C-alpha positions in Angstrom: -7.1 26.2 24.7 -4.1 25.4 22.5 -2.1 24.0 25.4 -4.9 21.7 26.4 -5.4 20.5 22.9 -1.6 19.7 22.5 -1.8 17.9 25.9 -4.8 15.8 24.7 -2.9 14.9 21.5 0.1 13.8 23.5 -2.1 11.7 25.8 -3.9 10.1 22.8 -0.6 9.3 21.1 0.8 7.7 24.3 -2.4 5.6 24.7 -2.1 4.5 21.0 1.6 3.5 21.5 0.8 1.7 24.7 -2.1 -0.3 23.1 0.3 -1.0 20.2 3.0 -2.4 22.5 0.5 -4.4 24.6 -1.0 -6.0 21.4 2.4 -7.0 20.0 2.9 -10.8 20.3 5.6 -11.6 22.9 7.5 -13.6 20.3 7.8 -10.6 18.0 9.0 -7.0 17.7 6.7 -4.1 16.9 8.7 -0.9 16.5 6.7 2.2 17.6 8.1 4.2 14.7 6.7 1.6 12.2 3.3 1.1 13.9 1.8 -1.2 11.2 4.7 -3.7 11.1 5.2 -6.9 13.1 8.6 -8.6 13.0 8.5 -12.3 13.9 11.4 -13.4 11.7 14.4 -15.5 12.7 12.8 -16.6 16.0 12.7 -20.4 15.5 8.9 -20.3 15.6 7.0 -23.5 14.9 3.7 -21.8 14.7 2.3 -18.3 13.9 1.4 -16.3 17.0 -1.9 -14.4 17.2 -1.4 -11.4 14.9 -3.1 -8.1 16.0 -5.6 -6.3 13.7 -3.5 -3.1 13.1 -0.9 -5.2 11.2 -0.1 -4.2 7.6 3.3 -5.7 7.3 4.0 -9.1 8.8 7.5 -10.7 8.7 7.6 -14.4 9.5 10.6 -15.5 7.4 13.3 -17.9 8.5 11.3 -19.9 11.0 10.1 -23.5 11.4 6.4 -22.8 10.7 4.5 -25.8 9.3 0.9 -24.4 9.2 -0.5 -21.2 7.8 -3.1 -20.9 10.5 -6.4 -19.1 9.9 -6.9 -18.8 13.6 -3.6 -17.0 14.2 -4.4 -14.6 11.3 -8.1 -14.2 12.0 -7.7 -10.5 13.0 -5.0 -9.7 10.4 -7.5 -8.7 7.8 -5.6 -5.4 6.9 -2.4 -7.2 5.8 -0.7 -5.6 2.8 2.6 -7.6 3.0 3.2 -11.1 4.2 6.6 -12.7 4.2 6.7 -16.4 5.0 10.0 -17.3 3.2 12.1 -20.1 4.4 9.7 -22.1 6.6 8.3 -25.6 6.4 4.7 -24.9 5.1 3.2 -27.7 3.0 0.1 -27.3 0.8 -1.8 -29.4 3.3 -0.7 -26.9 6.0 -2.4 -23.9 4.4 -5.7 -23.6 6.2 -8.7 -23.4 3.8 -9.5 -19.8 2.8 -6.9 -18.3 5.1 -5.4 -16.1 2.3 -8.7 -15.2 0.6 -9.8 -13.3 3.7 -6.9 -10.8 3.3 -8.7 -8.4 1.0 -5.8 -5.9 1.1 -2.9 -8.2 0.6 -0.6 -7.1 -2.2 2.6 -9.0 -1.6 2.8 -12.7 -0.7 6.2 -14.3 -0.3 6.4 -18.0 0.3 9.8 -18.9 -1.2 11.6 -21.9 0.2 8.8 -23.8 1.8 7.4 -27.3 1.0 4.4 -26.4 -1.1 3.4 -28.9 -3.8 0.7 -26.7 -5.4 0.0 -23.0 -5.9 -2.1 -22.0 -2.8 -5.8 -21.4 -3.5 -7.9 -19.3 -3.3 -5.9 -16.1 -3.5 -7.1 -12.6 -2.7 -8.0 -10.4 -5.7 -5.8 -7.6 -4.3 -2.5 -9.6 -4.9 0.2 -7.8 -7.0 3.3 -9.9 -6.3 3.3 -13.7 -5.7 6.6 -15.3 -5.0 6.7 -19.1 -4.6 10.2 -20.0 -5.7 12.2 -23.0 -4.5 9.2 -25.1 -3.3 8.1 -28.5 -4.6 5.2 -27.2 -6.8 4.2 -29.6 -9.6 0.6 -28.3 -9.9 -1.1 -25.1 -10.8 -4.8 -25.6 -10.1 -7.1 -24.6 -12.9 -8.6 -21.2 -12.4 -6.4 -20.3 -9.4 -5.5 -16.9 -11.1 -9.0 -16.0 -12.3 -9.9 -12.6 -10.7 -6.3 -11.7 -9.9 -6.4 -8.7 -12.3 -3.8 -6.8 -10.2 -1.2 -9.6 -10.2 1.9 -8.3 -12.2 4.7 -10.6 -10.9 4.6 -14.4 -10.5 7.8 -16.2 -9.4 7.7 -20.0 -9.7 11.4 -20.5 -10.1 13.0 -23.7 -8.8 10.0 -26.0 -8.6 8.9 -29.2 -10.3 6.7 -27.9 -13.0 6.4 -29.9 -16.2 4.7 -29.0 -19.5 1.3 -30.4 -18.5 1.2 -28.1 -15.5 1.8 -24.8 -17.3 -1.1 -24.5 -19.8 -3.6 -22.0 -21.0 -6.1 -23.4 -18.5 -3.8 -23.1 -15.5 -2.5 -19.6 -16.4 -6.0 -18.2 -17.2 -6.7 -15.0 -15.4 -3.2 -13.4 -15.5 -4.6 -10.5 -17.5 -2.0 -7.9 -16.4 1.1 -10.0 -15.7 4.4 -8.2 -16.4 7.0 -10.7 -15.1 6.8 -14.5 -14.9 9.8 -16.6 -13.7 9.6 -20.3 -14.6 13.4 -20.9 -14.4 14.8 -24.1 -13.0 11.7 -26.3 -13.5 11.3 -29.4 -15.8 9.9 -27.8 -18.9 10.7 -29.3 -22.3 8.6 -26.9 -24.4 7.9 -23.1 -24.4 5.0 -22.5 -22.0 1.6 -21.9 -23.5 -1.1 -19.5 -22.4 1.2 -16.6 -21.3 -0.7 -13.3 -21.3 0.1 -10.8 -24.0 1.1 -8.3 -21.3 4.2 -10.3 -20.4 7.3 -8.1 -20.5 9.9 -10.3 -18.7 10.0 -14.0 -19.3 12.6 -16.1 -17.5 13.0 -19.8 -18.5 16.6 -20.5 -17.6 17.6 -24.0 -16.5 14.9 -26.0 -18.1 15.1 -28.7 -20.8 13.7 -26.7 -23.7 14.8 -27.9 -27.1 12.9 -25.8 -29.6 10.8 -22.6 -30.0 7.8 -22.8 -32.2 7.6 -20.7 -35.3 5.8 -17.4 -34.5 5.8 -18.1 -30.8 6.3 -14.5 -29.8 3.5 -13.1 -32.0 1.3 -13.7 -28.9 3.7 -11.8 -26.7 4.0 -8.3 -28.3 5.5 -6.6 -25.2 8.2 -9.1 -24.3 11.4 -7.1 -23.7 13.6 -9.3 -21.5 13.9 -13.0 -22.4 16.1 -15.4 -20.6 16.7 -19.0 -22.0 20.1 -19.7 -20.6 21.0 -23.3 -19.7 18.5 -25.1 -21.9 19.0 -27.5 -24.8 18.3 -25.2 -27.7 20.0 -26.1 -31.0 19.9 -24.0 -34.1 17.5 -26.4 -35.7 15.1 -25.7 -32.9 15.3 -21.9 -33.3 13.6 -20.5 -36.4 16.0 -17.9 -37.8 13.6 -14.9 -37.4 11.8 -16.1 -34.3 13.3 -13.3 -32.2 12.5 -10.6 -34.9 10.1 -8.7 -32.7 10.3 -4.9 -32.1 9.8 -5.0 -28.3 12.8 -7.2 -27.3 15.7 -5.4 -25.7 17.7 -8.1 -23.8 18.0 -11.7 -25.1 20.0 -14.4 -23.2 20.7 -17.7 -24.8 23.9 -18.7 -23.0 24.8 -22.3 -22.3 22.8 -23.9 -25.1 23.7 -25.9 -28.2 23.4 -23.3 -30.9 25.7 -23.5 -33.9 24.6 -20.3 -35.5 23.8 -16.8 -34.4 20.0 -16.1 -34.8 18.8 -13.0 -36.7 19.3 -10.0 -34.4 16.3 -7.7 -34.3 17.0 -4.0 -34.9 15.9 -2.9 -31.4 17.9 -5.5 -29.5 20.4 -3.9 -27.1 22.0 -6.9 -25.2 22.7 -10.3 -26.6 24.2 -13.2 -24.6 25.3 -16.2 -26.8 28.3 -17.4 -24.7 29.0 -21.1 -24.2 27.3 -22.5 -27.3 28.8 -24.3 -30.3 29.0 -21.3 -32.7 31.9 -21.5 -35.1 31.6 -18.2 -36.9 29.6 -15.0 -37.1 29.2 -12.6 -40.0 27.3 -9.3 -40.5 25.7 -10.6 -43.7 24.0 -13.4 -41.8 22.9 -11.6 -38.6 22.5 -7.9 -39.5 18.8 -7.0 -39.4 19.4 -4.7 -42.4 21.7 -5.0 -45.4 25.2 -4.1 -44.3 25.7 -2.1 -47.5 22.6 -0.1 -46.6 23.9 0.9 -43.2 24.6 4.6 -43.1 27.7 6.2 -41.6 25.5 8.3 -39.3 23.4 6.7 -36.6 19.7 7.3 -36.8 16.4 5.8 -35.6 16.6 2.9 -38.0 20.1 1.9 -37.1 20.5 -1.5 -35.2 20.6 -0.8 -31.4 22.9 -3.6 -30.3 25.3 -2.4 -27.6 26.6 -5.5 -25.9 27.4 -8.9 -27.5 28.8 -11.9 -25.6 30.3 -14.8 -27.7 32.9 -16.3 -25.4 32.8 -20.1 -24.8 32.1 -20.8 -28.5 34.4 -21.9 -31.3 34.8 -18.5 -32.7 38.3 -17.2 -33.3 39.1 -13.4 -33.3 39.1 -11.0 -34.9 35.4 -10.1 -35.2 34.5 -9.6 -38.9 34.5 -6.0 -40.0 30.9 -6.2 -41.3 29.7 -6.8 -37.7 31.2 -3.5 -36.6 29.8 -1.8 -39.7 26.3 -3.1 -39.0 26.2 -2.5 -35.2 27.5 1.0 -34.9 26.4 1.4 -31.3 28.3 -1.7 -30.0 30.3 -0.8 -27.0 31.4 -4.2 -25.7 32.1 -7.5 -27.5 33.2 -10.5 -25.4 34.8 -13.3 -27.4 
């Protein structure tokens, strides 16, 4: 009967909730309205408690955990999301094979720990890997092979040097979209980046030059950040940024004395806090200023925002800049 069926469903739901509550580690919270999540964050934990098998989302951030224990996570084979930010985990403290057993894990966050190397092996299911603000100086060869779903890699704020970021160490990143290598110790543009790269963040390194034709191997790059480096105009080939995909280019806080050639499709350009003394449309316009039509069409330069403050440029902005970039809405000088 309908009433009996409803009653059975109610009993079954109650049993499931009871089992869920009983299985929840005593150090953690397991909200009944979010039955696949286990919250163990901000508890001052020094070790990971036994995690129940129903867990999809595990939050362990802001603790004092030193070891990523295979024993504690033995039953957590269904994990999709693991947040271990702001703990004290070292590379030696990552139990062998503990991550590779999580065949459903898509998001792994280990920012602000004590890692000296990218953990290995990693599950093939991984989509986002965040390892910023550790002590990483090594990317093991082949660590990314088989990670065809990985589209975001954050290695900001580590100790990576040029010899650690190579074609060998980055091999396997076949579908990467965003890579963050800001605030490391790079002196050269990284080699081996996959052609799928759309967002490349290299702020706060010691890069002095960009090789001629460097971006020919990165046909999809749209967002490029090179703020706070040591780029001088002699180290930046004039047309190196002349690629159709680029939309946002940031070169603030460098040592440029000239404005590089601006590609037609570029929409935002940050050149503040360099050593630029002058700017003219005849030098930076991607088309002949005389050829720019009064009406805006598909071939018109797309620049909308230009930042030039912190240089040696004195206003006013030359008229040919305004004539070239008809879509400009904001100029900071």
